[in-house]
Each structure stands twice: as C-alpha cells, then as structure tokens.
N, C-alpha and C positions, 0 to 999 in steps of 0.2 A: 691516350695521348694527352690527357688533360694538363698535367704539369708541364709537359713539353710545349703545349700550346701557349702557356703563359711565358715560359722561358724564351721561346723563339719570338713570341709577340713583343716581349720587352726589348729584344734586340732590334727587330725590324722597325719598331716605333721610336727607337732612340732612347728608351727608358733605362737602358743599361749599356755599359761598354763591353767590347769583346773580352772574353776571358783568355788568359794566357799571355798577356802583354809582357814583353821582355824575356820570354822563354822560347827556346829554339829546339827543333827536332832534327837531329842529324841522322840521315839514312846512309848506311855504308854498303860497299860492295860485299862486305863480309856478312851481309844479311842481319844487320843490327839496326835498331832504332834507339838512339840515345838522346835523352832530354837534358839540356843544359840551360843555365839561367844567368851565367856570368856576363857574357858578351857575345856578339855575333862571331861564331867560329870562322876562321880565315881559310881553313883547308877544305875547300869544296865549292860547289855552285850554290849560291844563295838565291832562293826563290821567294820574293816578297809579294804582297798583295798587288802592288803596282805592276809587277812582272806578269802576274796572272791576269790582271785587267787588260794589259796591252795585248796579250795573247788572245784573250776572248774577243776583244775589239777586232783584231785581225780576222778571227774566225767569222764574226758577224759580217764584216766587209766582204769576205770571200763568198759567204752565202748570198749576200745581196747581189754581188756581181754575177754569180752563177744563175740566180733566179732571173735577173734582167736579161742576161745573154740568151737564155733559153726561150725568150719571147713571151713571158707570162705577165709582163708589167702593165696590167690594165685593171683598174678598179680594185686595188689592193686594200684590204680592210684591217689586216692584222699582221703583226710581226712579234714573235715571242721567243724568249730564251728560257727553255724548259730546264730547270735546275734540280739536280739530285745531290744534296749535300751529304748523304749517307754513303753512297757508292762513289761519288766524285765524278759527275759527268754533266755536260751541257749538250743540248740539242736545240737547233734553231728551226722554228716553224714559221712559214709564211703562207697566207692564203688570199685568194681573190674571189670576187662575187661569182664569176663564171664557174669556178671550181666548186664553190659552196652550193650553188643551185643545182649543179649536176649531181653532187653527192646527195642532196636532199631529195631530188626527183628519183634517183635510184633507190635510196633508202625507203621512200614512201611506197614504191612498188613492192619492194622486198618485205616491208612490214605488213602491208595489206595481204600479201600472199601468205605470210606466216599466221596472220590473224584468221584467215579462212581455214588454214590447216589445223590450227591448235585451239582457236577460240579464246586465247589468252588476251585479256584487256591491255596488257603491256604493249601489244603490237597494234592496238587500235588507236593510232595517233594521227592527228591531222597533219597536213603539210607544214602548217605554221608551228606546231609543236616540235616537229623534227627540225625545222629551220633553226629554232632557238636552241635546240639540243646540239646540233652539228656546228653552229656558227663558231663557237670557241672550243669545240672538241678537237684538240690538236691531233689526237690519234687518228682522226678521219681525214686529215689534210694530205694531199698528194705531195706537197712541197715540204720535205723534211731534210735537214742537213745535219748529219751526225759525224761526218769525217773531219775531225778536228785537226788543226795544224799540228805538226809533229811535236813541237815543244810543249804545247798545251796538253796533248794526249799523254806525253811522257810524265809531265808534272802531276796530272790528275791520277795516273796509274800509281805513282809513288804515294800521293795523298791517300789513295784507297788503301794502301798497305798500312799507312799510319793509323787511319781511323778504324780499320778493321783489326788492328793490332796483329798483323800477319807479316812480320819482318822476313820470315822464311821464304816468302814469295817475291822479295825484292830482286830485281834484275837490272842492276846498274853497275857501271864500271868506274865510278868515282863517287865521292860524298855529295849528297844533296842536302841542303839546309833549308828548312821551312820554319816560318814563324808559327808557334803553337796556336795563335789566334785563328788561323785558317780552319782549325778543327771545329771551332765554335760557329758553324753554319755561316762562315764569312763568305762562302761562295754566293749566297744570296745578295749580300751587300755589294760584292764585286759586280754581279750581273746588273744590279740596279744602277750602279755608276756607269756601266757600259751603255745601258739604255739611254741615259741622259747624254752621254758622249756621242751617241749615234744621231743626235737630233738633226744635224745638217745632212748626214749621209742618207737618212731615211727619206729625205726630200727627193731623192732619185726615183723613188717609187711613185707610181700614179695612184695617189691615195684617194680613198673615198672620204666624204665629210666626217664619217664616224671612225676613221682609222685610229687604232691604238697600238702602241708598242709597249710591251710590259714583260715582267718576269713571272714565270709560273713555277709552282712547286710540284715535284714528283709526288705520287700518292703516299709513299712511305714517310715523307718529311713534311706533311701538311696538306698536300693535294689542293683540291678546289677551294676548300674552306680558308686555308692560309692565303691562297692566291687572291680570292675575291675580297677577303676581309682586310688584307694588309698589303701584300706585295704589289698588286696592281695600282694601289692608291699611292705608292711611293714613286710611281712611274708616269702617271698621267693626272691632269687636273680633274677635279670633281665634275666640272661641266662636260669635259670630253668623255669621262667614264660613263656618265648618265646618258650621253648621246649614243654611245656605243652599246651599252647594256642597260636599257631602261628598267629591266627587272631588278637590277641592283638598287636603283633609286626607290622602287616600291618597297624592297626589303628594308632599306635604310630608314625610310619614313615609318614603316611599321615598327621597327626596332626602337626608334626614338619615342614613338607613342607608348610602347610598352615600358620603357625606362621612366618616362614621365609619370606613368600610373604608379610605378613602384615608389617613386620619390614622394608621393603623397602620403605614404605610410610612415609610421613612427620609426625612429632609427633602428631599434632592435628588430622590427619586422623587416626592414630593408635588408639588414644583414642576414636574417634568416632566409629571405627570398634568394639572395645571390648564393648563399651556401647550399641551399636546396638545388639550385640550378646546376652547380658544380657536382654535387653528390649524385643527382639523378642521371647525369651524363647526356649523351647525344640524343637519346630517345625519351628523355623526360618531358613532362607536359609543358614546362616553361623553358625548354632548351633553347639556347641562343643559336643553335645550328639551324633552326627553322628560318632564321634571318640571314643565313650564310655567314655567321660569325663563329668564333671559337671561344673557349673559356677564358681567353685573354680579356675579352670584353667584361666578363664577370669580375675578374681580378681588377680591372680598371674601375668598375663601379664601386667596389669595396674600398679601393685606395682613395677615391674621390670623397668618401664619407669623412675622411680626416681623422685626427687624433682622438676625437670623442668616441670613435668606434672601437678603439683598441681594447678596452676592458670587456666589451660585449663579444668581440672576436675571440679573445682569450678564453672567455667562458664557454663558447662553442667548441673550442679546441680541446677542452677538458671533457667534452661529451663523447658520444659514440659516433665518430665520423670516419670515413675511409682514409686510408694512408695518403692517397693522392690529394684529397681535399685538405688534409692537415698540412701537407707540403706546400700547397698553394697559399694557405692562410699564413704560414710562416713567411712566405715571400711578401705577402701584404703587410704583415707587421714589421718586417725588416725595412720595407720602403717607407712606411709611416714614421719609423723612428729616425730615418735619415733627414 
C-alpha cells in the first residue's frame, strides 16, 4: 500500500486537490455508468459532496439521539465515524468509561484463561495493556450504529457500484449523477467536515476531559496507521490528541528525534535513508510504521529536501529499485518541479 499511502496522505494533508473535478458519473436504470465532462446533466438526481455531508450529519445526529435516549450518556470518551472509501460505508461508534472497563475486565479474565490453556505470551497481558488496546478498538464497543438514513444508504450503494465498476448490479428507477471527485477517497474529507460540524451537537454528551471525536479508516483503506498519522489530527487539536492518547505523543517525539538524526547526514545519505525506508517496507529496520506513521512521512521528508535533491533522486531512480518506490519518487519529483 506504499504508493496508496502517499496518494491518500497528500489528499488528507491538503497537498493535492481531489481528482475528477468537472467530471460526472451518470448511473442509469438501464444499468449503465456513463462518464461526462461537459456540464452537470439535468436529467436525473444530482448527488454532490454537500448532499452526502448533510446526510452523514443527520446519521450522526440520529446515532447521538439513540445513544442518549438509551441511558448511556455518562463519561463518554469517544465518538468516531468509521469510514470505508473502497466499499462505500460509514459506521458510527461511541463508547463510555463504564463500558470500556467492563470490556477490559472481561477481556483480562478471558486472556488469562487462554494463557493458562495455551502458554502463548500473546495472552499474558496486564490489565493496563488491555485497557490501552481496547480503549480505541472500535470493534470491541457495544455502541455501534450502522443503520444509515435511507438516502445515504442508497447513495452509498450506488457509489459502491461506481467504484467497483459493477453497473450490472445497479438497482435504481431513475438517473443518479455523482461528481467523479467522490471516487478519490472524498468520503474521508466529508466525514472530517461532519466531525467539525458536530462540535456543538457533541456537547450533548457527558464528555470526559480526554474526549475526542474523529474519523477512522477501515483496514483496507489505511486502517490504524492512516487514522493515527493523519485522519485523527484533522479532527482534534494536538493537545487534546495527546491528552486522549499519550502513546501517540511518545511515538511523535521518537519520530522527530529519528528525523533530526537523519538531517545531520549529507544530502545524498538523507535521500538514501528515506528511499531505503520506502524500499524495505513496513517491517524494515527503519520503518516509519514503528512510529505509527505511513510512507507518506518518507515522501514528506524527501520533498522537504528541496530542488537540490532532484539530481540525486533521479540517480536513484535509474538504479535497481522497486516499482512502488519508483512511483513514489516520481510523485516527489513532480511536486518539487511545481
């Protein structure tokens, strides 16, 4: 996912615009998906990013209302919009301290029993370790809201057919028109906008001091690494992030220290270092994944070296490097030339 990490990272960080501006996808009852770029077609229902945002906002409000009505509004520490930009879906997760501690206590008993039965070190974890593991493990929350409003569910079902290139599965009785930009992971940007829009609504929750509301990525579209390195940081302040997840502050400090050490080297050695990081992947000895970062960070470091790095990068591209690495370096050069 290396080049994807850079491509999506550039979008989330604001380094590039959405692709597909001015192009529209027409989905028809005859099970066709037609791309047009002249003007917004008039014959059909137009679904823009603002329409999607409004529908997602209504979904979040509905989830909040249900959560509060069910009597769980005490010591709430998290609200998240789990986003899958590949299949086209949103899920709302909420959790509170009572539920978290109950999950941790049950998990601790279960893990200790498994450890006695199997002897696997994986199960020999302290309660504190499980607490940190479960706190933002959305899959362990009992408060999950996935029943979307009808219009949002319908739009995302059509979106799924567009992105999967499966017009034969369209089930609509009139034309639907989408901006092509939505295919470029725009669902993340829409969710981020909704998190900020919910600022006052979230005050209805009995929040803990370390409460955070954020967007998270499904495993197939970036998962925890994209969430921790970028998405969550577009939703909350650094102070609030570090208060909620102090482990991220530790990782950030360690990463900044590692970057500072690399910057002490000669230019060509710095380039060699970051190319090696990309080449060796997630499990390489200098992988940025150990800091809960993605290869977007390696790309950033190369771009920051500026124009003087161009001939050295070109030299490395002429060598024996992986296709993915070559693709990323092409992105670096394109951005340095702009």
